[in-house]
C-alpha positions as a printed Julia matrix, in Angstrom:
115×3 Matrix{Float64}:
  -6.34   -8.63  18.3
  -9.78   -9.64  17.08
 -11.87   -6.95  15.4
 -15.32   -7.11  13.89
 -16.33   -3.86  12.23
 -19.89   -3.37  11.02
 -20.92   -0.84   8.41
 -23.88    0.03   6.22
 -26.47    1.06   8.77
 -28.6     4.17   8.43
 -32.07    5.59   8.0
 -34.38    4.04   5.41
 -38.07    4.3    4.62
 -40.39    1.33   5.11
 -40.11   -1.01   2.16
 -36.56    0.06   1.48
 -33.31   -1.88   1.55
 -29.99   -1.75   3.36
 -26.87   -3.83   3.1
 -24.84   -4.4    6.26
 -21.27   -5.6    6.16
 -18.97   -6.92   8.84
 -15.23   -7.05   8.27
 -13.3    -9.44  10.49
  -9.63   -9.46  11.41
  -7.52  -11.35  13.9
  -9.35  -14.65  13.42
  -9.26  -17.5   10.92
 -12.5   -16.29   9.45
 -13.34  -19.43   7.47
 -13.5   -21.52  10.65
 -16.12  -19.37  12.33
 -19.88  -19.36  12.17
 -21.0   -15.78  11.61
 -24.15  -14.4   13.13
 -26.1   -11.16  12.93
 -28.0   -10.14  16.06
 -30.08   -7.08  16.7
 -31.32   -5.21  19.74
 -34.19   -2.78  19.68
 -34.7    -0.2   22.44
 -36.12   -1.83  25.55
 -35.87   -5.33  24.09
 -33.47   -8.22  24.45
 -30.89   -8.97  21.82
 -32.24  -11.42  19.25
 -30.64  -13.59  16.61
 -31.39  -12.45  13.07
 -29.39  -14.73  10.77
 -26.57  -17.25  10.9
 -24.19  -18.55   8.27
 -22.06  -21.49   9.27
 -18.44  -22.07   8.35
 -19.86  -24.37   5.68
 -22.05  -21.53   4.35
 -25.35  -22.94   5.56
 -27.74  -20.09   6.34
 -30.57  -19.87   8.86
 -32.92  -17.03   9.65
 -35.27  -15.83  12.33
 -38.9   -16.25  11.26
 -39.37  -12.49  11.44
 -36.86  -11.86   8.62
 -37.19  -15.02   6.53
 -37.76  -14.16   2.89
 -36.63  -10.56   3.37
 -33.04  -10.83   4.61
 -30.14  -12.71   3.07
 -26.87  -13.5    4.82
 -23.72  -14.3    2.87
 -20.0   -14.56   3.47
 -16.81  -14.06   1.5
 -13.95  -16.01   3.02
 -11.46  -14.38   0.66
 -12.31  -10.95   2.08
 -13.16  -12.01   5.65
 -16.55  -10.37   5.4
 -20.13  -11.3    6.16
 -23.02   -9.38   4.65
 -26.66   -9.0    5.55
 -28.86   -7.86   2.69
 -32.09   -6.47   4.12
 -35.06   -5.9    1.83
 -38.68   -4.89   2.43
 -37.66   -3.27   5.68
 -40.29   -2.61   8.33
 -40.33   -0.17  11.26
 -40.0    -3.16  13.59
 -36.6    -3.9   12.03
 -35.28   -0.77  13.73
 -32.45   -1.81  16.03
 -28.73   -1.86  16.53
 -27.34   -4.72  14.46
 -24.34   -6.63  15.77
 -21.95   -8.95  14.01
 -20.82  -12.0   15.96
 -18.2   -14.65  15.25
 -18.63  -18.02  16.96
 -16.47  -21.08  17.19
 -17.1   -23.64  19.92
 -17.3   -21.58  23.12
 -15.54  -18.53  21.67
 -17.58  -15.43  20.88
 -16.41  -12.17  19.34
 -18.65   -9.12  18.92
 -18.62   -6.01  16.8
 -19.59   -2.59  18.1
 -22.91   -2.51  16.26
 -24.49   -0.37  13.57
 -27.79    1.45  13.87
 -30.61    0.68  11.46
 -33.67    2.93  11.58
 -36.74    2.25   9.44
 -39.04    5.25   9.45
 -40.97    7.49   7.12
């Protein structure tokens, strides 16, 4: 059974930092591209950052320079380090594992940026 479990969300003030983690089980983690998405209230889900199976990272323009995605294939985890957070970063953040046409999703973790 495939499981993706996100953690690390919470409430943070503007300019602050959070570190999200996603622990995967039930898949050969190293073969999957790992993606963080987010969905804000009333908006469509959007891609935030991707790290390929070869550890190549890509970012949405809105988070470039502020967020860093990384992976640890020995621990089957992917991490999103979020710095200089803005109120517009408020959303539910989802971990996603992709390989060819296969998609697995986590349950999401809430991130709220507010003073």
